[in-house]
LOTIDO-74315 format. One record per atom (N, C-alpha, C): atom name; residue number from 1; residue in three letters; x negated, y, z. Coordinates in nm, 3 decimals, decimal comma. Layout:
<rs>
+------+-----+------+---------+---------+---------+
! atom ! seq ! type !      px !      py !      pz !
+------+-----+------+---------+---------+---------+
!   CA ! NUM !  Ala !       X !       Y !       Z !
...
+------+-----+------+---------+---------+---------+
</rs>
This chain:
<rs>
+------+-----+------+---------+---------+---------+
! atom ! seq ! type !      px !      py !      pz !
+------+-----+------+---------+---------+---------+
!    N !   1 !  Met ! -10,986 !  12,730 !   7,908 !
!   CA !   1 !  Met ! -11,083 !  12,896 !   7,948 !
!    C !   1 !  Met ! -11,206 !  12,832 !   7,995 !
!    N !   2 !  Ile ! -11,228 !  12,724 !   8,076 !
!   CA !   2 !  Ile ! -11,352 !  12,674 !   8,100 !
!    C !   2 !  Ile ! -11,415 !  12,620 !   7,999 !
!    N !   3 !  Gly ! -11,354 !  12,557 !   7,925 !
!   CA !   3 !  Gly ! -11,425 !  12,514 !   7,763 !
!    C !   3 !  Gly ! -11,499 !  12,653 !   7,680 !
!    N !   4 !  Asn ! -11,433 !  12,768 !   7,721 !
!   CA !   4 !  Asn ! -11,498 !  12,851 !   7,639 !
!    C !   4 !  Asn ! -11,631 !  12,929 !   7,734 !
!    N !   5 !  Ile ! -11,625 !  12,920 !   7,825 !
!   CA !   5 !  Ile ! -11,706 !  12,983 !   7,924 !
!    C !   5 !  Ile ! -11,848 !  12,853 !   7,878 !
!    N !   6 !  Leu ! -11,829 !  12,741 !   7,872 !
!   CA !   6 !  Leu ! -11,926 !  12,632 !   7,866 !
!    C !   6 !  Leu ! -11,986 !  12,653 !   7,705 !
!    N !   7 !  Val ! -11,893 !  12,695 !   7,652 !
!   CA !   7 !  Val ! -11,945 !  12,704 !   7,460 !
!    C !   7 !  Val ! -12,050 !  12,831 !   7,491 !
!    N !   8 !  Gly ! -11,957 !  12,945 !   7,571 !
!   CA !   8 !  Gly ! -12,074 !  13,046 !   7,593 !
!    C !   8 !  Gly ! -12,199 !  13,041 !   7,636 !
!    N !   9 !  Leu ! -12,209 !  12,927 !   7,731 !
!   CA !   9 !  Leu ! -12,339 !  12,902 !   7,793 !
!    C !   9 !  Leu ! -12,417 !  12,840 !   7,704 !
!    N !  10 !  Val ! -12,367 !  12,724 !   7,615 !
!   CA !  10 !  Val ! -12,462 !  12,686 !   7,537 !
!    C !  10 !  Val ! -12,503 !  12,777 !   7,419 !
!    N !  11 !  Ala ! -12,441 !  12,869 !   7,377 !
!   CA !  11 !  Ala ! -12,460 !  12,929 !   7,269 !
!    C !  11 !  Ala ! -12,585 !  13,038 !   7,322 !
!    N !  12 !  Leu ! -12,564 !  13,075 !   7,447 !
!   CA !  12 !  Leu ! -12,667 !  13,154 !   7,516 !
!    C !  12 !  Leu ! -12,790 !  13,060 !   7,528 !
!    N !  13 !  Ile ! -12,791 !  12,972 !   7,552 !
!   CA !  13 !  Ile ! -12,912 !  12,881 !   7,556 !
!    C !  13 !  Ile ! -12,984 !  12,872 !   7,428 !
!    N !  14 !  His ! -12,929 !  12,851 !   7,311 !
!   CA !  14 !  His ! -12,939 !  12,836 !   7,191 !
!    C !  14 !  His ! -12,999 !  12,965 !   7,168 !
!    N !  15 !  Ala ! -12,945 !  13,084 !   7,197 !
!   CA !  15 !  Ala ! -13,010 !  13,210 !   7,165 !
!    C !  15 !  Ala ! -13,153 !  13,217 !   7,228 !
!    N !  16 !  Tyr ! -13,167 !  13,220 !   7,337 !
!   CA !  16 !  Tyr ! -13,279 !  13,190 !   7,387 !
!    C !  16 !  Tyr ! -13,416 !  13,102 !   7,341 !
!    N !  17 !  Ile ! -13,366 !  13,005 !   7,342 !
!   CA !  17 !  Ile ! -13,421 !  12,880 !   7,204 !
!    C !  17 !  Ile ! -13,480 !  12,976 !   7,108 !
!    N !  18 !  Val ! -13,394 !  13,025 !   7,038 !
!   CA !  18 !  Val ! -13,446 !  13,125 !   6,896 !
!    C !  18 !  Val ! -13,513 !  13,226 !   6,943 !
!    N !  19 !  Tyr ! -13,532 !  13,323 !   7,046 !
!   CA !  19 !  Tyr ! -13,619 !  13,393 !   7,104 !
!    C !  19 !  Tyr ! -13,735 !  13,326 !   7,139 !
!    N !  20 !  Leu ! -13,709 !  13,222 !   7,177 !
!   CA !  20 !  Leu ! -13,886 !  13,139 !   7,244 !
!    C !  20 !  Leu ! -13,948 !  13,104 !   7,081 !
!    N !  21 !  Glu ! -13,905 !  13,035 !   7,006 !
!   CA !  21 !  Glu ! -13,913 !  12,999 !   6,892 !
!    C !  21 !  Glu ! -13,970 !  13,077 !   6,772 !
!    N !  22 !  Met ! -13,890 !  13,174 !   6,776 !
!   CA !  22 !  Met ! -13,945 !  13,284 !   6,653 !
!    C !  22 !  Met ! -13,994 !  13,363 !   6,678 !
!    N !  23 !  Val ! -13,999 !  13,449 !   6,849 !
!   CA !  23 !  Val ! -14,074 !  13,561 !   6,880 !
!    C !  23 !  Val ! -14,204 !  13,515 !   6,975 !
!    N !  24 !  Leu ! -14,170 !  13,419 !   7,074 !
!   CA !  24 !  Leu ! -14,300 !  13,390 !   7,176 !
!    C !  24 !  Leu ! -14,347 !  13,215 !   7,134 !
!    N !  25 !  Trp ! -14,337 !  13,199 !   7,020 !
!   CA !  25 !  Trp ! -14,408 !  13,095 !   7,001 !
!    C !  25 !  Trp ! -14,556 !  13,077 !   7,002 !
!    N !  26 !  Asp ! -14,628 !  13,178 !   6,938 !
!   CA !  26 !  Asp ! -14,786 !  13,179 !   7,009 !
!    C !  26 !  Asp ! -14,850 !  13,264 !   7,083 !
!    N !  27 !  Thr ! -14,740 !  13,291 !   7,190 !
!   CA !  27 !  Thr ! -14,771 !  13,380 !   7,314 !
!    C !  27 !  Thr ! -14,800 !  13,302 !   7,439 !
!    N !  28 !  Pro ! -14,906 !  13,299 !   7,569 !
!   CA !  28 !  Pro ! -14,893 !  13,219 !   7,669 !
!    C !  28 !  Pro ! -14,718 !  13,164 !   7,723 !
!    N !  29 !  Arg ! -14,628 !  13,266 !   7,696 !
!   CA !  29 !  Arg ! -14,491 !  13,228 !   7,750 !
!    C !  29 !  Arg ! -14,449 !  13,097 !   7,665 !
!    N !  30 !  Gly ! -14,456 !  13,105 !   7,521 !
!   CA !  30 !  Gly ! -14,425 !  12,998 !   7,445 !
!    C !  30 !  Gly ! -14,500 !  12,902 !   7,473 !
!    N !  31 !  His ! -14,615 !  12,929 !   7,444 !
!   CA !  31 !  His ! -14,728 !  12,781 !   7,509 !
!    C !  31 !  His ! -14,672 !  12,711 !   7,651 !
!    N !  32 !  Lys ! -14,629 !  12,783 !   7,730 !
!   CA !  32 !  Lys ! -14,610 !  12,726 !   7,855 !
!    C !  32 !  Lys ! -14,446 !  12,668 !   7,843 !
!    N !  33 !  Ala ! -14,360 !  12,732 !   7,786 !
!   CA !  33 !  Ala ! -14,210 !  12,688 !   7,760 !
!    C !  33 !  Ala ! -14,234 !  12,530 !   7,710 !
!    N !  34 !  Phe ! -14,288 !  12,501 !   7,581 !
!   CA !  34 !  Phe ! -14,309 !  12,382 !   7,522 !
!    C !  34 !  Phe ! -14,441 !  12,301 !   7,500 !
!    N !  35 !  Asn ! -14,533 !  12,353 !   7,605 !
!   CA !  35 !  Asn ! -14,615 !  12,282 !   7,649 !
!    C !  35 !  Asn ! -14,730 !  12,260 !   7,529 !
!    N !  36 !  Leu ! -14,798 !  12,403 !   7,491 !
!   CA !  36 !  Leu ! -14,834 !  12,371 !   7,379 !
!    C !  36 !  Leu ! -14,990 !  12,429 !   7,379 !
!    N !  37 !  Thr ! -15,101 !  12,384 !   7,300 !
!   CA !  37 !  Thr ! -15,200 !  12,431 !   7,286 !
!    C !  37 !  Thr ! -15,214 !  12,575 !   7,193 !
!    N !  38 !  Pro ! -15,308 !  12,678 !   7,226 !
!   CA !  38 !  Pro ! -15,305 !  12,771 !   7,151 !
!    C !  38 !  Pro ! -15,310 !  12,741 !   6,993 !
!    N !  39 !  Glu ! -15,393 !  12,636 !   6,979 !
!   CA !  39 !  Glu ! -15,418 !  12,622 !   6,794 !
!    C !  39 !  Glu ! -15,303 !  12,525 !   6,759 !
!    N !  40 !  Phe ! -15,258 !  12,454 !   6,864 !
!   CA !  40 !  Phe ! -15,114 !  12,396 !   6,798 !
!    C !  40 !  Phe ! -15,011 !  12,486 !   6,750 !
!    N !  41 !  Ala ! -15,010 !  12,574 !   6,835 !
!   CA !  41 !  Ala ! -14,910 !  12,679 !   6,837 !
!    C !  41 !  Ala ! -14,925 !  12,772 !   6,695 !
!    N !  42 !  Ser ! -15,065 !  12,803 !   6,699 !
!   CA !  42 !  Ser ! -15,120 !  12,879 !   6,546 !
!    C !  42 !  Ser ! -15,057 !  12,788 !   6,387 !
!    N !  43 !  Ala ! -15,100 !  12,668 !   6,402 !
!   CA !  43 !  Ala ! -15,044 !  12,579 !   6,310 !
!    C !  43 !  Ala ! -14,937 !  12,555 !   6,278 !
!    N !  44 !  Ser ! -14,822 !  12,562 !   6,392 !
!   CA !  44 !  Ser ! -14,694 !  12,501 !   6,376 !
!    C !  44 !  Ser ! -14,608 !  12,635 !   6,375 !
!    N !  45 !  Lys ! -14,674 !  12,769 !   6,354 !
!   CA !  45 !  Lys ! -14,567 !  12,903 !   6,388 !
!    C !  45 !  Lys ! -14,442 !  12,887 !   6,269 !
!    N !  46 !  Val ! -14,486 !  12,826 !   6,143 !
!   CA !  46 !  Val ! -14,381 !  12,848 !   6,090 !
!    C !  46 !  Val ! -14,278 !  12,705 !   6,074 !
!    N !  47 !  Leu ! -14,330 !  12,645 !   6,115 !
!   CA !  47 !  Leu ! -14,223 !  12,523 !   6,162 !
!    C !  47 !  Leu ! -14,141 !  12,559 !   6,265 !
!    N !  48 !  Ala ! -14,177 !  12,617 !   6,348 !
!   CA !  48 !  Ala ! -14,104 !  12,658 !   6,461 !
!    C !  48 !  Ala ! -14,015 !  12,794 !   6,432 !
!    N !  49 !  Ala ! -14,074 !  12,907 !   6,355 !
!   CA !  49 !  Ala ! -13,931 !  13,002 !   6,307 !
!    C !  49 !  Ala ! -13,858 !  12,897 !   6,249 !
!    N !  50 !  Asn ! -13,854 !  12,787 !   6,116 !
!   CA !  50 !  Asn ! -13,768 !  12,696 !   6,057 !
!    C !  50 !  Asn ! -13,655 !  12,620 !   6,162 !
!    N !  51 !  Gln ! -13,691 !  12,588 !   6,312 !
!   CA !  51 !  Gln ! -13,638 !  12,544 !   6,400 !
!    C !  51 !  Gln ! -13,562 !  12,646 !   6,477 !
!    N !  52 !  Gly ! -13,641 !  12,772 !   6,475 !
!   CA !  52 !  Gly ! -13,540 !  12,859 !   6,526 !
!    C !  52 !  Gly ! -13,463 !  12,935 !   6,463 !
!    N !  53 !  Leu ! -13,493 !  12,941 !   6,349 !
!   CA !  53 !  Leu ! -13,373 !  12,995 !   6,276 !
!    C !  53 !  Leu ! -13,246 !  12,869 !   6,273 !
!    N !  54 !  Tyr ! -13,269 !  12,729 !   6,278 !
!   CA !  54 !  Tyr ! -13,165 !  12,647 !   6,288 !
!    C !  54 !  Tyr ! -13,071 !  12,695 !   6,433 !
!    N !  55 !  Asn ! -13,160 !  12,686 !   6,541 !
!   CA !  55 !  Asn ! -13,074 !  12,691 !   6,645 !
!    C !  55 !  Asn ! -13,032 !  12,870 !   6,661 !
!    N !  56 !  Gly ! -13,054 !  12,949 !   6,592 !
!   CA !  56 !  Gly ! -12,973 !  13,057 !   6,538 !
!    C !  56 !  Gly ! -12,838 !  13,029 !   6,516 !
!    N !  57 !  Phe ! -12,860 !  12,923 !   6,431 !
!   CA !  57 !  Phe ! -12,690 !  12,909 !   6,325 !
!    C !  57 !  Phe ! -12,607 !  12,804 !   6,432 !
!    N !  58 !  Leu ! -12,681 !  12,755 !   6,493 !
!   CA !  58 !  Leu ! -12,595 !  12,672 !   6,583 !
!    C !  58 !  Leu ! -12,548 !  12,764 !   6,676 !
!    N !  59 !  Ala ! -12,601 !  12,883 !   6,732 !
!   CA !  59 !  Ala ! -12,548 !  12,978 !   6,831 !
!    C !  59 !  Ala ! -12,432 !  13,091 !   6,781 !
!    N !  60 !  Ala ! -12,462 !  13,100 !   6,625 !
!   CA !  60 !  Ala ! -12,368 !  13,193 !   6,589 !
!    C !  60 !  Ala ! -12,208 !  13,080 !   6,542 !
!    N !  61 !  Gly ! -12,263 !  12,975 !   6,469 !
!   CA !  61 !  Gly ! -12,135 !  12,847 !   6,482 !
!    C !  61 !  Gly ! -12,101 !  12,852 !   6,606 !
!    N !  62 !  Leu ! -12,126 !  12,878 !   6,760 !
!   CA !  62 !  Leu ! -12,041 !  12,847 !   6,832 !
!    C !  62 !  Leu ! -11,993 !  12,986 !   6,906 !
!    N !  63 !  Ile ! -12,083 !  13,091 !   6,889 !
!   CA !  63 !  Ile ! -11,996 !  13,205 !   6,925 !
!    C !  63 !  Ile ! -11,838 !  13,218 !   6,811 !
!    N !  64 !  Trp ! -11,891 !  13,223 !   6,691 !
!   CA !  64 !  Trp ! -11,765 !  13,220 !   6,620 !
!    C !  64 !  Trp ! -11,667 !  13,135 !   6,668 !
!    N !  65 !  Gly ! -11,674 !  12,958 !   6,687 !
!   CA !  65 !  Gly ! -11,577 !  12,932 !   6,728 !
!    C !  65 !  Gly ! -11,516 !  12,949 !   6,837 !
!    N !  66 !  Leu ! -11,559 !  13,087 !   6,926 !
!   CA !  66 !  Leu ! -11,474 !  13,111 !   7,010 !
!    C !  66 !  Leu ! -11,379 !  13,220 !   7,004 !
!    N !  67 !  Tyr ! -11,379 !  13,263 !   6,881 !
!   CA !  67 !  Tyr ! -11,283 !  13,365 !   6,827 !
!    C !  67 !  Tyr ! -11,189 !  13,329 !   6,717 !
+------+-----+------+---------+---------+---------+
</rs>
């Protein structure tokens, strides 16, 4: 029971990171979360989306493992 709760919590953290990396990367919130300059955020947006996708698969695998 406690294991499932912790796995769910980690999955939610990964889902939040997906949102930060894929949606908010080049916004002030994304800059603050990852300590980015606007220039670097703009130049690395594709790389961040790739990392976001990876974190999405981690979240999906964790959620799948709960069932």
